py3Dmol code that shows the C-alpha trace and the ligand (Angstrom):
import py3Dmol

protein = """\
ATOM      1  CA  UNK A   1     114.270  95.061 100.651  1.00  0.00           C
ATOM      2  CA  UNK A   2     111.833  97.800 100.554  1.00  0.00           C
ATOM      3  CA  UNK A   3     109.345  97.392 103.374  1.00  0.00           C
ATOM      4  CA  UNK A   4     106.588  95.331 103.525  1.00  0.00           C
ATOM      5  CA  UNK A   5     104.324  96.550 105.757  1.00  0.00           C
ATOM      6  CA  UNK A   6     101.111  97.161 107.750  1.00  0.00           C
ATOM      7  CA  UNK A   7      98.933 100.017 107.203  1.00  0.00           C
ATOM      8  CA  UNK A   8      98.222 100.736 111.039  1.00  0.00           C
ATOM      9  CA  UNK A   9      95.311 103.178 110.491  1.00  0.00           C
ATOM     10  CA  UNK A  10      93.490 100.267 108.753  1.00  0.00           C
ATOM     11  CA  UNK A  11      93.912  97.845 111.658  1.00  0.00           C
ATOM     12  CA  UNK A  12      91.876 100.243 114.053  1.00  0.00           C
ATOM     13  CA  UNK A  13      89.241  97.506 114.559  1.00  0.00           C
ATOM     14  CA  UNK A  14      87.260  99.074 117.156  1.00  0.00           C
ATOM     15  CA  UNK A  15      85.455 102.491 115.970  1.00  0.00           C
ATOM     16  CA  UNK A  16      84.167 101.104 112.684  1.00  0.00           C
ATOM     17  CA  UNK A  17      80.385 100.256 113.269  1.00  0.00           C
ATOM     18  CA  UNK A  18      78.906  98.551 110.080  1.00  0.00           C
ATOM     19  CA  UNK A  19      81.798  99.700 108.023  1.00  0.00           C
ATOM     20  CA  UNK A  20      84.126  97.420 106.056  1.00  0.00           C
ATOM     21  CA  UNK A  21      87.374  96.870 107.973  1.00  0.00           C
ATOM     22  CA  UNK A  22      90.289  95.528 106.068  1.00  0.00           C
ATOM     23  CA  UNK A  23      93.094  93.862 107.777  1.00  0.00           C
ATOM     24  CA  UNK A  24      96.084  92.630 106.128  1.00  0.00           C
ATOM     25  CA  UNK A  25      99.430  90.586 106.321  1.00  0.00           C
ATOM     26  CA  UNK A  26     102.467  91.864 104.784  1.00  0.00           C
ATOM     27  CA  UNK A  27     105.602  90.021 103.660  1.00  0.00           C
ATOM     28  CA  UNK A  28     109.216  90.701 103.937  1.00  0.00           C
ATOM     29  CA  UNK A  29     110.696  90.263 100.350  1.00  0.00           C
ATOM     30  CA  UNK A  30     114.459  90.772  99.586  1.00  0.00           C
ATOM     31  CA  UNK A  31     115.023  93.417  96.897  1.00  0.00           C
ATOM     32  CA  UNK A  32     117.484  91.175  95.201  1.00  0.00           C
ATOM     33  CA  UNK A  33     116.501  88.025  93.424  1.00  0.00           C
ATOM     34  CA  UNK A  34     116.968  84.866  95.267  1.00  0.00           C
ATOM     35  CA  UNK A  35     120.556  83.930  94.403  1.00  0.00           C
ATOM     36  CA  UNK A  36     119.528  80.361  93.850  1.00  0.00           C
ATOM     37  CA  UNK A  37     122.346  79.145  95.883  1.00  0.00           C
ATOM     38  CA  UNK A  38     121.971  76.843  99.105  1.00  0.00           C
ATOM     39  CA  UNK A  39     123.047  77.979 102.359  1.00  0.00           C
ATOM     40  CA  UNK A  40     125.880  75.704 102.453  1.00  0.00           C
ATOM     41  CA  UNK A  41     127.050  77.243  99.165  1.00  0.00           C
ATOM     42  CA  UNK A  42     126.888  80.610 100.304  1.00  0.00           C
ATOM     43  CA  UNK A  43     128.670  79.734 103.351  1.00  0.00           C
ATOM     44  CA  UNK A  44     131.484  78.331 101.170  1.00  0.00           C
ATOM     45  CA  UNK A  45     131.624  81.416  99.486  1.00  0.00           C
ATOM     46  CA  UNK A  46     132.358  83.313 102.460  1.00  0.00           C
ATOM     47  CA  UNK A  47     134.868  81.084 103.633  1.00  0.00           C
ATOM     48  CA  UNK A  48     136.615  81.521 100.456  1.00  0.00           C
ATOM     49  CA  UNK A  49     136.288  85.325 100.695  1.00  0.00           C
ATOM     50  CA  UNK A  50     135.842  86.281 104.231  1.00  0.00           C
ATOM     51  CA  UNK A  51     136.168  90.033 103.225  1.00  0.00           C
ATOM     52  CA  UNK A  52     133.468  89.988 100.582  1.00  0.00           C
ATOM     53  CA  UNK A  53     130.539  92.348 101.533  1.00  0.00           C
ATOM     54  CA  UNK A  54     128.441  90.579  98.685  1.00  0.00           C
ATOM     55  CA  UNK A  55     129.141  87.052 100.060  1.00  0.00           C
ATOM     56  CA  UNK A  56     128.148  88.027 103.542  1.00  0.00           C
ATOM     57  CA  UNK A  57     124.914  90.018 102.375  1.00  0.00           C
ATOM     58  CA  UNK A  58     123.808  87.039 100.203  1.00  0.00           C
ATOM     59  CA  UNK A  59     124.452  84.683 103.126  1.00  0.00           C
ATOM     60  CA  UNK A  60     122.468  87.038 105.566  1.00  0.00           C
ATOM     61  CA  UNK A  61     119.812  87.071 103.408  1.00  0.00           C
ATOM     62  CA  UNK A  62     119.458  83.329 103.054  1.00  0.00           C
ATOM     63  CA  UNK A  63     119.739  82.717 106.738  1.00  0.00           C
ATOM     64  CA  UNK A  64     116.857  85.127 107.263  1.00  0.00           C
ATOM     65  CA  UNK A  65     114.711  83.326 104.583  1.00  0.00           C
ATOM     66  CA  UNK A  66     115.613  80.181 106.402  1.00  0.00           C
ATOM     67  CA  UNK A  67     114.641  81.716 110.010  1.00  0.00           C
ATOM     68  CA  UNK A  68     118.154  81.429 111.124  1.00  0.00           C
ATOM     69  CA  UNK A  69     118.183  84.773 112.672  1.00  0.00           C
ATOM     70  CA  UNK A  70     121.390  84.488 114.588  1.00  0.00           C
ATOM     71  CA  UNK A  71     123.436  83.674 111.643  1.00  0.00           C
ATOM     72  CA  UNK A  72     121.646  86.278 109.605  1.00  0.00           C
ATOM     73  CA  UNK A  73     122.566  88.960 112.177  1.00  0.00           C
ATOM     74  CA  UNK A  74     126.107  87.860 112.140  1.00  0.00           C
ATOM     75  CA  UNK A  75     126.545  88.311 108.487  1.00  0.00           C
ATOM     76  CA  UNK A  76     124.786  91.587 108.309  1.00  0.00           C
ATOM     77  CA  UNK A  77     126.808  92.973 110.990  1.00  0.00           C
ATOM     78  CA  UNK A  78     130.024  91.643 109.077  1.00  0.00           C
ATOM     79  CA  UNK A  79     128.697  93.677 106.164  1.00  0.00           C
ATOM     80  CA  UNK A  80     128.666  96.767 108.352  1.00  0.00           C
ATOM     81  CA  UNK A  81     132.127  96.182 109.446  1.00  0.00           C
ATOM     82  CA  UNK A  82     133.217  95.587 106.055  1.00  0.00           C
ATOM     83  CA  UNK A  83     131.573  98.542 104.491  1.00  0.00           C
ATOM     84  CA  UNK A  84     130.442 101.041 107.193  1.00  0.00           C
ATOM     85  CA  UNK A  85     129.200 103.423 104.594  1.00  0.00           C
ATOM     86  CA  UNK A  86     126.536 101.085 103.342  1.00  0.00           C
ATOM     87  CA  UNK A  87     123.271 100.795 105.224  1.00  0.00           C
ATOM     88  CA  UNK A  88     122.401  97.659 103.887  1.00  0.00           C
ATOM     89  CA  UNK A  89     123.754  95.256 106.718  1.00  0.00           C
ATOM     90  CA  UNK A  90     122.178  97.810 109.224  1.00  0.00           C
ATOM     91  CA  UNK A  91     118.684  97.289 107.634  1.00  0.00           C
ATOM     92  CA  UNK A  92     119.371  93.671 107.577  1.00  0.00           C
ATOM     93  CA  UNK A  93     120.101  93.702 111.235  1.00  0.00           C
ATOM     94  CA  UNK A  94     117.199  95.787 111.976  1.00  0.00           C
ATOM     95  CA  UNK A  95     114.907  93.315 110.202  1.00  0.00           C
ATOM     96  CA  UNK A  96     116.181  90.471 112.331  1.00  0.00           C
ATOM     97  CA  UNK A  97     115.463  92.409 115.444  1.00  0.00           C
ATOM     98  CA  UNK A  98     111.897  92.889 114.094  1.00  0.00           C
ATOM     99  CA  UNK A  99     111.451  89.529 113.399  1.00  0.00           C
ATOM    100  CA  UNK A 100     112.632  88.197 116.837  1.00  0.00           C
ATOM    101  CA  UNK A 101     110.716  90.764 118.823  1.00  0.00           C
ATOM    102  CA  UNK A 102     113.524  92.915 119.773  1.00  0.00           C
ATOM    103  CA  UNK A 103     111.863  96.200 118.854  1.00  0.00           C
ATOM    104  CA  UNK A 104     114.008  98.459 120.876  1.00  0.00           C
ATOM    105  CA  UNK A 105     117.185  97.016 119.250  1.00  0.00           C
ATOM    106  CA  UNK A 106     115.709  97.500 115.891  1.00  0.00           C
ATOM    107  CA  UNK A 107     114.854 101.198 116.908  1.00  0.00           C
ATOM    108  CA  UNK A 108     118.491 101.867 117.980  1.00  0.00           C
ATOM    109  CA  UNK A 109     119.635 100.611 114.531  1.00  0.00           C
ATOM    110  CA  UNK A 110     117.232 102.748 112.619  1.00  0.00           C
ATOM    111  CA  UNK A 111     118.234 105.902 114.743  1.00  0.00           C
ATOM    112  CA  UNK A 112     121.809 104.945 114.114  1.00  0.00           C
ATOM    113  CA  UNK A 113     121.066 105.023 110.258  1.00  0.00           C
ATOM    114  CA  UNK A 114     119.397 108.396 110.573  1.00  0.00           C
ATOM    115  CA  UNK A 115     122.340 109.826 112.452  1.00  0.00           C
ATOM    116  CA  UNK A 116     124.809 108.958 109.891  1.00  0.00           C
ATOM    117  CA  UNK A 117     125.373 111.581 107.170  1.00  0.00           C
ATOM    118  CA  UNK A 118     124.766 111.904 104.500  1.00  0.00           C
ATOM    119  CA  UNK A 119     121.666 109.561 104.518  1.00  0.00           C
ATOM    120  CA  UNK A 120     119.977 109.086 101.326  1.00  0.00           C
ATOM    121  CA  UNK A 121     116.360 109.917 100.637  1.00  0.00           C
ATOM    122  CA  UNK A 122     115.471 106.214 100.218  1.00  0.00           C
ATOM    123  CA  UNK A 123     116.990 105.287 103.509  1.00  0.00           C
ATOM    124  CA  UNK A 124     115.176 107.814 105.188  1.00  0.00           C
ATOM    125  CA  UNK A 125     111.823 106.514 103.490  1.00  0.00           C
ATOM    126  CA  UNK A 126     112.735 103.137 104.687  1.00  0.00           C
ATOM    127  CA  UNK A 127     113.545 104.076 108.289  1.00  0.00           C
ATOM    128  CA  UNK A 128     110.239 106.041 108.351  1.00  0.00           C
ATOM    129  CA  UNK A 129     108.094 103.076 107.302  1.00  0.00           C
ATOM    130  CA  UNK A 130     109.972 100.919 109.942  1.00  0.00           C
ATOM    131  CA  UNK A 131     109.338 103.275 112.605  1.00  0.00           C
ATOM    132  CA  UNK A 132     105.737 103.316 111.840  1.00  0.00           C
ATOM    133  CA  UNK A 133     105.686  99.508 111.868  1.00  0.00           C
ATOM    134  CA  UNK A 134     107.362  99.444 115.214  1.00  0.00           C
ATOM    135  CA  UNK A 135     104.880 101.932 116.609  1.00  0.00           C
ATOM    136  CA  UNK A 136     102.076 100.055 115.153  1.00  0.00           C
ATOM    137  CA  UNK A 137     103.403  96.702 117.182  1.00  0.00           C
ATOM    138  CA  UNK A 138     103.912  98.886 120.216  1.00  0.00           C
ATOM    139  CA  UNK A 139      99.926  99.925 119.988  1.00  0.00           C
ATOM    140  CA  UNK A 140      98.985  96.363 119.845  1.00  0.00           C
ATOM    141  CA  UNK A 141      99.903  95.966 123.615  1.00  0.00           C
ATOM    142  CA  UNK A 142     101.944  93.410 125.768  1.00  0.00           C
ATOM    143  CA  UNK A 143     103.557  91.022 123.579  1.00  0.00           C
ATOM    144  CA  UNK A 144     103.854  88.742 126.564  1.00  0.00           C
ATOM    145  CA  UNK A 145     100.465  88.558 127.828  1.00  0.00           C
ATOM    146  CA  UNK A 146      98.753  85.170 127.952  1.00  0.00           C
ATOM    147  CA  UNK A 147      96.345  86.373 125.172  1.00  0.00           C
ATOM    148  CA  UNK A 148      95.903  89.265 122.812  1.00  0.00           C
ATOM    149  CA  UNK A 149      92.214  89.322 123.075  1.00  0.00           C
ATOM    150  CA  UNK A 150      90.914  90.724 126.302  1.00  0.00           C
ATOM    151  CA  UNK A 151      87.609  89.329 127.363  1.00  0.00           C
ATOM    152  CA  UNK A 152      87.354  92.208 129.991  1.00  0.00           C
ATOM    153  CA  UNK A 153      87.588  94.825 127.234  1.00  0.00           C
ATOM    154  CA  UNK A 154      84.794  94.172 124.641  1.00  0.00           C
ATOM    155  CA  UNK A 155      86.124  96.853 122.363  1.00  0.00           C
ATOM    156  CA  UNK A 156      88.907  94.410 121.408  1.00  0.00           C
ATOM    157  CA  UNK A 157      86.797  91.584 120.910  1.00  0.00           C
ATOM    158  CA  UNK A 158      84.794  90.717 117.876  1.00  0.00           C
ATOM    159  CA  UNK A 159      83.347  87.629 116.463  1.00  0.00           C
ATOM    160  CA  UNK A 160      80.514  85.778 114.810  1.00  0.00           C
ATOM    161  CA  UNK A 161      77.039  85.102 116.362  1.00  0.00           C
ATOM    162  CA  UNK A 162      76.674  81.649 117.935  1.00  0.00           C
ATOM    163  CA  UNK A 163      73.635  81.315 115.381  1.00  0.00           C
ATOM    164  CA  UNK A 164      76.008  81.854 112.420  1.00  0.00           C
ATOM    165  CA  UNK A 165      77.729  78.559 112.771  1.00  0.00           C
ATOM    166  CA  UNK A 166      78.627  76.589 111.000  1.00  0.00           C
ATOM    167  CA  UNK A 167      80.007  79.269 108.728  1.00  0.00           C
ATOM    168  CA  UNK A 168      79.423  78.752 105.068  1.00  0.00           C
ATOM    169  CA  UNK A 169      82.933  79.078 103.571  1.00  0.00           C
ATOM    170  CA  UNK A 170      83.379  79.376  99.659  1.00  0.00           C
ATOM    171  CA  UNK A 171      86.691  78.815  98.260  1.00  0.00           C
ATOM    172  CA  UNK A 172      87.733  80.208  94.778  1.00  0.00           C
ATOM    173  CA  UNK A 173      91.282  80.620  93.114  1.00  0.00           C
ATOM    174  CA  UNK A 174      92.463  82.271  90.034  1.00  0.00           C
ATOM    175  CA  UNK A 175      91.961  79.846  86.845  1.00  0.00           C
ATOM    176  CA  UNK A 176      95.548  80.877  86.018  1.00  0.00           C
ATOM    177  CA  UNK A 177      96.804  79.381  89.145  1.00  0.00           C
ATOM    178  CA  UNK A 178      95.305  76.046  88.489  1.00  0.00           C
ATOM    179  CA  UNK A 179      98.491  74.000  90.109  1.00  0.00           C
ATOM    180  CA  UNK A 180      97.684  75.967  93.474  1.00  0.00           C
ATOM    181  CA  UNK A 181      93.835  75.394  93.404  1.00  0.00           C
ATOM    182  CA  UNK A 182      94.000  72.210  95.473  1.00  0.00           C
ATOM    183  CA  UNK A 183      96.879  73.059  97.948  1.00  0.00           C
ATOM    184  CA  UNK A 184      94.853  76.528  98.314  1.00  0.00           C
ATOM    185  CA  UNK A 185      91.755  74.424  99.120  1.00  0.00           C
ATOM    186  CA  UNK A 186      93.430  72.379 101.424  1.00  0.00           C
ATOM    187  CA  UNK A 187      95.167  75.136 103.356  1.00  0.00           C
ATOM    188  CA  UNK A 188      91.862  76.864 103.821  1.00  0.00           C
ATOM    189  CA  UNK A 189      89.952  73.722 104.988  1.00  0.00           C
ATOM    190  CA  UNK A 190      93.082  73.030 107.289  1.00  0.00           C
ATOM    191  CA  UNK A 191      92.919  76.498 108.572  1.00  0.00           C
ATOM    192  CA  UNK A 192      89.337  76.428 109.616  1.00  0.00           C
ATOM    193  CA  UNK A 193      90.005  73.145 111.287  1.00  0.00           C
ATOM    194  CA  UNK A 194      92.760  74.312 113.330  1.00  0.00           C
ATOM    195  CA  UNK A 195      91.039  77.453 114.508  1.00  0.00           C
ATOM    196  CA  UNK A 196      88.032  75.270 115.263  1.00  0.00           C
ATOM    197  CA  UNK A 197      90.027  73.009 117.531  1.00  0.00           C
ATOM    198  CA  UNK A 198      91.468  76.319 119.138  1.00  0.00           C
ATOM    199  CA  UNK A 199      88.236  77.855 119.771  1.00  0.00           C
ATOM    200  CA  UNK A 200      87.346  74.754 121.727  1.00  0.00           C
ATOM    201  CA  UNK A 201      85.093  73.463 118.859  1.00  0.00           C
ATOM    202  CA  UNK A 202      82.952  76.740 118.682  1.00  0.00           C
ATOM    203  CA  UNK A 203      83.820  78.002 115.189  1.00  0.00           C
ATOM    204  CA  UNK A 204      82.385  75.227 112.994  1.00  0.00           C
ATOM    205  CA  UNK A 205      82.126  75.638 109.316  1.00  0.00           C
ATOM    206  CA  UNK A 206      81.078  73.711 106.087  1.00  0.00           C
ATOM    207  CA  UNK A 207      82.466  74.456 102.536  1.00  0.00           C
ATOM    208  CA  UNK A 208      79.918  75.604  99.989  1.00  0.00           C
ATOM    209  CA  UNK A 209      80.250  76.155  96.408  1.00  0.00           C
ATOM    210  CA  UNK A 210      78.023  79.195  95.950  1.00  0.00           C
ATOM    211  CA  UNK A 211      79.792  82.295  96.861  1.00  0.00           C
ATOM    212  CA  UNK A 212      76.941  84.550  97.045  1.00  0.00           C
ATOM    213  CA  UNK A 213      75.265  82.491  99.967  1.00  0.00           C
ATOM    214  CA  UNK A 214      78.863  82.091 101.695  1.00  0.00           C
ATOM    215  CA  UNK A 215      79.663  83.911 104.958  1.00  0.00           C
ATOM    216  CA  UNK A 216      83.289  83.831 104.218  1.00  0.00           C
ATOM    217  CA  UNK A 217      84.775  83.657 100.634  1.00  0.00           C
ATOM    218  CA  UNK A 218      88.542  82.920 100.433  1.00  0.00           C
ATOM    219  CA  UNK A 219      90.194  83.620  97.051  1.00  0.00           C
ATOM    220  CA  UNK A 220      93.576  83.185  95.869  1.00  0.00           C
ATOM    221  CA  UNK A 221      94.358  86.029  93.302  1.00  0.00           C
ATOM    222  CA  UNK A 222      97.633  86.518  91.168  1.00  0.00           C
ATOM    223  CA  UNK A 223      99.766  89.680  91.589  1.00  0.00           C
ATOM    224  CA  UNK A 224     102.503  90.824  89.186  1.00  0.00           C
ATOM    225  CA  UNK A 225     105.930  90.941  90.412  1.00  0.00           C
ATOM    226  CA  UNK A 226     106.582  94.068  92.053  1.00  0.00           C
ATOM    227  CA  UNK A 227     103.216  95.323  92.230  1.00  0.00           C
ATOM    228  CA  UNK A 228     101.919  97.071  95.436  1.00  0.00           C
ATOM    229  CA  UNK A 229      98.659  96.313  97.040  1.00  0.00           C
ATOM    230  CA  UNK A 230      99.354  98.757  99.940  1.00  0.00           C
ATOM    231  CA  UNK A 231     100.278 102.259 100.306  1.00  0.00           C
ATOM    232  CA  UNK A 232     103.440 101.118 102.114  1.00  0.00           C
ATOM    233  CA  UNK A 233     104.351  97.604 101.104  1.00  0.00           C
ATOM    234  CA  UNK A 234     103.804  94.273  99.626  1.00  0.00           C
ATOM    235  CA  UNK A 235     100.602  92.887 100.789  1.00  0.00           C
ATOM    236  CA  UNK A 236     100.529  89.133 100.924  1.00  0.00           C
ATOM    237  CA  UNK A 237      96.838  88.702 102.166  1.00  0.00           C
ATOM    238  CA  UNK A 238      93.883  90.782 103.196  1.00  0.00           C
ATOM    239  CA  UNK A 239      90.765  90.229 105.000  1.00  0.00           C
ATOM    240  CA  UNK A 240      87.650  92.318 104.834  1.00  0.00           C
ATOM    241  CA  UNK A 241      85.008  92.222 107.609  1.00  0.00           C
ATOM    242  CA  UNK A 242      81.642  93.585 107.770  1.00  0.00           C
ATOM    243  CA  UNK A 243      79.930  94.063 111.027  1.00  0.00           C
ATOM    244  CA  UNK A 244      76.363  93.313 111.835  1.00  0.00           C
ATOM    245  CA  UNK A 245      74.083  96.336 111.752  1.00  0.00           C
ATOM    246  CA  UNK A 246      72.969  95.898 115.229  1.00  0.00           C
ATOM    247  CA  UNK A 247      76.567  95.660 116.871  1.00  0.00           C
ATOM    248  CA  UNK A 248      80.115  96.310 115.765  1.00  0.00           C
ATOM    249  CA  UNK A 249      81.337  93.337 117.773  1.00  0.00           C
ATOM    250  CA  UNK A 250      79.355  90.821 115.553  1.00  0.00           C
ATOM    251  CA  UNK A 251      80.884  90.025 112.247  1.00  0.00           C
ATOM    252  CA  UNK A 252      78.250  89.684 109.479  1.00  0.00           C
ATOM    253  CA  UNK A 253      80.465  88.432 106.357  1.00  0.00           C
ATOM    254  CA  UNK A 254      84.179  88.261 105.558  1.00  0.00           C
ATOM    255  CA  UNK A 255      86.055  88.048 102.452  1.00  0.00           C
ATOM    256  CA  UNK A 256      89.658  86.870 102.350  1.00  0.00           C
ATOM    257  CA  UNK A 257      92.115  87.588  99.371  1.00  0.00           C
ATOM    258  CA  UNK A 258      95.722  86.072  99.342  1.00  0.00           C
ATOM    259  CA  UNK A 259      97.895  87.678  96.681  1.00  0.00           C
ATOM    260  CA  UNK A 260      99.997  85.047  94.946  1.00  0.00           C
ATOM    261  CA  UNK A 261     103.496  86.269  93.967  1.00  0.00           C
ATOM    262  CA  UNK A 262     105.678  84.071  91.992  1.00  0.00           C
ATOM    263  CA  UNK A 263     108.301  84.598  94.712  1.00  0.00           C
ATOM    264  CA  UNK A 264     106.320  83.012  97.109  1.00  0.00           C
ATOM    265  CA  UNK A 265     106.253  79.210  98.051  1.00  0.00           C
ATOM    266  CA  UNK A 266     103.616  76.853  99.520  1.00  0.00           C
ATOM    267  CA  UNK A 267     104.683  77.173 102.938  1.00  0.00           C
ATOM    268  CA  UNK A 268     104.279  80.893 102.927  1.00  0.00           C
ATOM    269  CA  UNK A 269     100.816  80.345 101.412  1.00  0.00           C
ATOM    270  CA  UNK A 270      99.670  78.036 104.181  1.00  0.00           C
ATOM    271  CA  UNK A 271     100.965  80.612 106.794  1.00  0.00           C
ATOM    272  CA  UNK A 272      99.164  83.334 105.155  1.00  0.00           C
ATOM    273  CA  UNK A 273      96.022  81.457 104.852  1.00  0.00           C
ATOM    274  CA  UNK A 274      95.939  80.549 108.361  1.00  0.00           C
ATOM    275  CA  UNK A 275      96.539  84.375 109.330  1.00  0.00           C
ATOM    276  CA  UNK A 276      93.848  85.695 107.302  1.00  0.00           C
ATOM    277  CA  UNK A 277      91.524  83.063 108.502  1.00  0.00           C
ATOM    278  CA  UNK A 278      92.288  84.066 112.057  1.00  0.00           C
ATOM    279  CA  UNK A 279      91.124  87.719 111.021  1.00  0.00           C
ATOM    280  CA  UNK A 280      87.993  86.161 109.459  1.00  0.00           C
ATOM    281  CA  UNK A 281      86.967  84.496 112.586  1.00  0.00           C
ATOM    282  CA  UNK A 282      87.493  87.644 114.667  1.00  0.00           C
ATOM    283  CA  UNK A 283      91.219  88.193 115.636  1.00  0.00           C
ATOM    284  CA  UNK A 284      93.157  91.306 115.523  1.00  0.00           C
ATOM    285  CA  UNK A 285      96.867  91.401 115.175  1.00  0.00           C
ATOM    286  CA  UNK A 286      99.300  90.301 117.906  1.00  0.00           C
ATOM    287  CA  UNK A 287     102.669  92.207 118.588  1.00  0.00           C
ATOM    288  CA  UNK A 288     104.344  88.906 119.278  1.00  0.00           C
ATOM    289  CA  UNK A 289     106.348  87.566 116.048  1.00  0.00           C
ATOM    290  CA  UNK A 290     105.991  84.089 117.323  1.00  0.00           C
ATOM    291  CA  UNK A 291     102.286  84.391 116.782  1.00  0.00           C
ATOM    292  CA  UNK A 292     100.695  83.531 113.462  1.00  0.00           C
ATOM    293  CA  UNK A 293      98.769  86.864 113.897  1.00  0.00           C
ATOM    294  CA  UNK A 294     101.823  89.129 114.095  1.00  0.00           C
ATOM    295  CA  UNK A 295     101.099  91.396 111.092  1.00  0.00           C
ATOM    296  CA  UNK A 296     104.382  91.001 109.186  1.00  0.00           C
ATOM    297  CA  UNK A 297     104.689  87.518 107.706  1.00  0.00           C
ATOM    298  CA  UNK A 298     108.183  86.289 108.645  1.00  0.00           C
ATOM    299  CA  UNK A 299     110.706  83.547 107.712  1.00  0.00           C
ATOM    300  CA  UNK A 300     110.617  80.785 107.996  1.00  0.00           C
ATOM    301  CA  UNK A 301     106.706  81.041 107.443  1.00  0.00           C
ATOM    302  CA  UNK A 302     105.957  78.162 109.743  1.00  0.00           C
ATOM    303  CA  UNK A 303     102.198  77.854 109.653  1.00  0.00           C
ATOM    304  CA  UNK A 304     101.895  77.126 113.435  1.00  0.00           C
ATOM    305  CA  UNK A 305      99.553  78.374 115.928  1.00  0.00           C
ATOM    306  CA  UNK A 306     101.116  79.591 119.220  1.00  0.00           C
ATOM    307  CA  UNK A 307      99.644  79.247 122.595  1.00  0.00           C
ATOM    308  CA  UNK A 308      98.684  82.939 122.517  1.00  0.00           C
ATOM    309  CA  UNK A 309      96.904  82.540 119.018  1.00  0.00           C
ATOM    310  CA  UNK A 310      94.874  79.535 120.712  1.00  0.00           C
ATOM    311  CA  UNK A 311      94.323  81.325 123.845  1.00  0.00           C
ATOM    312  CA  UNK A 312      93.073  84.541 121.850  1.00  0.00           C
ATOM    313  CA  UNK A 313      90.580  82.550 119.570  1.00  0.00           C
ATOM    314  CA  UNK A 314      89.292  80.653 122.631  1.00  0.00           C
ATOM    315  CA  UNK A 315      88.593  84.113 124.338  1.00  0.00           C
ATOM    316  CA  UNK A 316      86.380  85.265 121.729  1.00  0.00           C
ATOM    317  CA  UNK A 317      84.143  82.387 121.744  1.00  0.00           C
ATOM    318  CA  UNK A 318      84.429  81.602 125.406  1.00  0.00           C
ATOM    319  CA  UNK A 319      80.759  82.450 126.199  1.00  0.00           C
TER     320      UNK A 319
END
"""
ligand_1 = """\
1
ZN
Zn 96.676 90.640 109.360
"""
view = py3Dmol.view(width=600, height=400)
view.addModel(protein, "pdb")
view.setStyle({"model": 0}, {"cartoon": {"style": "trace"}})
view.addModel(ligand_1, "xyz")
view.setStyle({"model": 1}, {"stick": {}})
view.zoomTo()
view.show()
């Protein structure tokens, strides 16, 4: 699982008057193709051969994908004990810590990987990307504050003008993805509805068919397996925002692109849409993995707004 990640520089929301800003969600994808086996089958395989590195690793990945992080951690630890020379289990454990907000523990594991000799170039590179990610989360501030938009710090608060509502939203999907057209449309509508409720009813919208006159265009596009949209990872979605000429706190228009990869599923699509619509309405990233606005999409990809997500959206449109 080569990382998957966030280009921190792009997310510097603040200093970019009238300039296009691109915020993205990235997704963790295992390097190994999914085994196609259920977690029960993989557990059975471990019971039959408790000394098998590969059985533990596959089970660790499957547990990770299911969002069962403690089980994932156990199995990755077993990998490390069974084969101390391999870093695969260590990377798995660090990923668990990243997804559960235990960033200090993740850093310890990455340092441990670097301290082992010899360390391959690819492992060094993976650690470097991970460290950039962790420092980016750190820059996003306290993961336990009631909200991640601070109304007393206007540099961190951006949104649409009151007069822009209801926002005109156009939806488009790649004709090659026609089986996803309707699910995608529903996800977009539902995402706007949920954020509207979170905002206290402020962020009203209406669906329009003409993209040119729309304030926000949401697109579903296809990517080929293994393609990379970001400099350092697999990008799941991207939101571009343009500020009003008069103020870099006011959003003038926004464009969302969701990158569909055949390895994704509908649950992941829904979570990704909810995340990107959050950006389009003015939210930056959160450093708490329980928030939908955490930059790294993570298992089990539940499309749920946390209290912090709701509070933050409400804060943008509070006045
Ligand atoms: Zn994002």
